[in-house]
N, C-alpha and C positions, 0 to 999 in steps of 0.2 A: 478556432477549431469547433466544429459543430458535430463531428462524428463521435457520438457517445460510446461506440464499441472501441475507438482509439483511446478515449478517456478511461475506459476500464482497463485497457492494456496498461496505460501510464500509471494507473493506481497500483498495479502489481509491483512496478519499480519503485514507487514512492513508499509503499508498505515495507518493501525490503530495506529502504533506506532508514525508515523509522525505527524498524526492529533493530537494525544494526547500531543506530546511535543510542537507542535505549539500553541495549545490552552493554554497549561501551561504557556508558555511565551508571550501570548496574541499577536501572530504573524500570519500573513496572507501571503500567497504566490501567485504569478501570473504565476508560472511555475513549470513543474514537471521534475525531473531528474532521469534517470535510469542509474545504473552503473552496469557493468558486468566485472568480471574477469574470462577469459576462463581457462581451465585446463593447457594450455601452458604458463599462466601467463600473456597473452596479455589482457590488459584492454581497455574497451570502454565506452564512456558515450554518452547517447542520451537524448536530452532534448526538451521539447515543452512548449512554452508560452500558457497559458490558460487564460481564463477570470476569472475563479473562481476555486481555488483548496484548499479550506479550509475544505473539508470534506474528510474522508477516501475514500468514494465511488468515488469521482471525482479523487482523487490521483491515486486510483487502476485502475480506467478505463483508465486513460492516461498512466499509467505505462504499462498496458497490451498491449495497442496500440503500444507503443514504443518497447516492447518486441517482438511483432509479425513481426517487421521489422529488426530484427538483424539476423545475420548468426547463424544458428542452429548447435551448436556444444557443446561439454561437458562444463559446467559452474562450476567454482570452487566457486565464490562468486556472491552475487546479493545485490544490495542496491537500495533504492529509496528515494528521498528527494524533497523538495520544494525550490524555489529560488524566486528572485525579492521581497524579504521580506519586510514587512512593518507592522507597529503596527495597532491593530484594530481600533484605533481612526482615522487613516488616510486612512481606507479603504472605498471605494466607494460602497454603497449599491447596490445590484442587485435585480432583480425582485423576485428571490428565497427568498430573505430577508423578503419580504412583503407577500409572499404567502406560507403558511404552507404545502400546498398540495405537492409542489416540495420536501420540506424537508422530508415529510412523505414517498414519493416515494424513496428517498435516503436511509432512514432508513430501509425501507422494503427490498430494494436491498441488503443491508449490512447484514441484518438478513437472507436472503435467501443464501448469500454467506457463512455466518458462519454455517448455517444449512447443507449446501452441504459439507463443510470441516468436520463437526462432523460425517455426514454420511460416508465420505470416510476413515476418520482415528479414528473414535470412540473416540474422545475427546471432551469435553465440552468447545469450544472456547469461546462462549458468556458468559458463567458463570465464566470464569477465565481470562477476559481481563486485570484485574488489575495486575495479576501476569505476563501475557504475555508481559506487557509493560517494565518488568524488562529484561534487555538484557540477562542475564544468563538464565532465563526461556524461553525466546524467541528462543535462540540457541538450548536449549535441545528439545523444541517443534518441531523445524524445522528438527533436527537430527532424531527425532522419526518419523515424517512424512516421511522422506526420506527412512527410513528402512521399513515403513509399507504401502508403496504404491503398 
């Protein structure tokens, strides 16, 4: 895969999966990690500490920023994750926790991203998120996206 626009699209789905898994385990992270394995099997990891990365939108934004600063060459594998994990009970509240407007903006940005994916690949991503959280379905979806870009 050398098309970096496709990789950005894949990062949307990966960020959703990371958010889902973190919420399921009641965890919160303070950093985002991007992992790439190039076609020659050389792997790199890039990470950034962030103030808040408990939403898919924040994870996706940071992962895309990290992707934009790596060497552009064919990619074999891509992954994203969060680190500096803590339980929700130990998490310091942010202003966004108090103001629903910021949360609504994040939700709207995610909806726009999923709508754009649907337009590009003609798949109903938003309506099938529960299935996409399953790794087997996620891999099949990404393979379909790769073939239909």
